C-alpha positions as CSV (number, residue, x, y, z in Angstrom):
1,X,85.7,-31.5,38.2
2,X,86.8,-33.7,41.2
3,X,86.2,-32.5,44.7
4,X,89.6,-32.4,46.6
5,X,88.0,-33.5,49.9
6,X,86.5,-36.6,48.4
7,X,89.3,-37.7,46.1
8,X,90.9,-41.1,46.6
9,X,93.9,-39.5,48.4
10,X,97.0,-37.6,47.4
11,X,98.3,-34.3,48.6
12,X,95.5,-32.2,47.3
13,X,92.9,-34.2,49.3
14,X,95.0,-34.1,52.4
15,X,95.7,-30.4,52.2
16,X,92.0,-29.7,51.6
17,X,91.1,-31.8,54.7
18,X,93.6,-29.9,56.8
19,X,92.2,-26.6,55.6
20,X,88.7,-27.7,56.4
21,X,89.8,-28.8,59.8
22,X,91.3,-25.4,60.6
23,X,88.2,-23.6,59.4
24,X,86.0,-25.8,61.7
25,X,88.4,-25.2,64.6
26,X,88.3,-21.4,64.0
27,X,84.5,-21.6,63.8
28,X,84.4,-23.5,67.1
29,X,86.5,-20.9,68.9
30,X,84.4,-18.1,67.4
31,X,81.3,-19.8,68.8
32,X,83.0,-20.2,72.2
33,X,83.7,-16.5,72.3
34,X,80.2,-15.5,71.4
35,X,78.8,-17.8,74.1
36,X,81.2,-16.4,76.7
37,X,79.8,-12.9,76.0
38,X,76.4,-14.2,77.1
39,X,77.6,-15.5,80.4
40,X,76.5,-13.6,83.6
41,X,79.6,-13.4,85.7
42,X,79.2,-13.2,89.5
43,X,80.0,-10.0,91.3
44,X,82.5,-9.8,94.1
45,X,80.0,-10.5,96.9
46,X,78.5,-13.5,95.2
47,X,82.0,-14.9,94.4
48,X,83.0,-14.5,98.1
49,X,79.8,-16.3,99.2
50,X,80.2,-19.1,96.8
51,X,83.9,-19.6,97.7
52,X,83.0,-19.7,101.4
53,X,80.2,-22.3,100.8
54,X,82.7,-24.5,98.9
55,X,85.4,-24.2,101.6
56,X,82.9,-25.0,104.4
57,X,81.5,-28.0,102.5
58,X,85.0,-29.3,101.9
59,X,86.0,-29.0,105.6
60,X,82.7,-30.7,106.7
61,X,83.2,-33.6,104.2
62,X,86.8,-34.0,105.3
63,X,85.8,-34.2,109.0
64,X,83.0,-36.7,108.1
65,X,85.3,-39.0,106.1
66,X,88.0,-38.8,108.9
67,X,85.4,-40.0,111.4
68,X,84.1,-42.7,109.1
69,X,87.7,-43.9,108.4
70,X,88.6,-43.8,112.1
71,X,85.4,-45.9,112.9
72,X,86.2,-48.5,110.2
73,X,89.8,-48.8,111.3
74,X,88.7,-49.3,115.0
75,X,86.2,-51.9,113.9
76,X,88.8,-53.8,111.9
77,X,91.1,-53.6,114.9
78,X,88.4,-55.1,117.1
79,X,87.6,-57.9,114.6
80,X,91.3,-58.8,114.1
81,X,92.0,-58.4,117.8
82,X,95.1,-56.2,117.5
């Protein structure tokens, strides 16, 4: 008997490969769901704290890069004499 997935081609081999692909994809999403059940999700207070930390960090980095950009542009203006 010839294995459909290892045959030289044809519709049977192609259809078998498609079916195997769908089974692997279904297994992948099943694994994803089981892993998501293991996740410890943050509570409201932790989420608020994490969000605040991210927002403050973004603002501080924006200010830092603004100052660096301003300094570099002034330095270039001094060098070019404009």
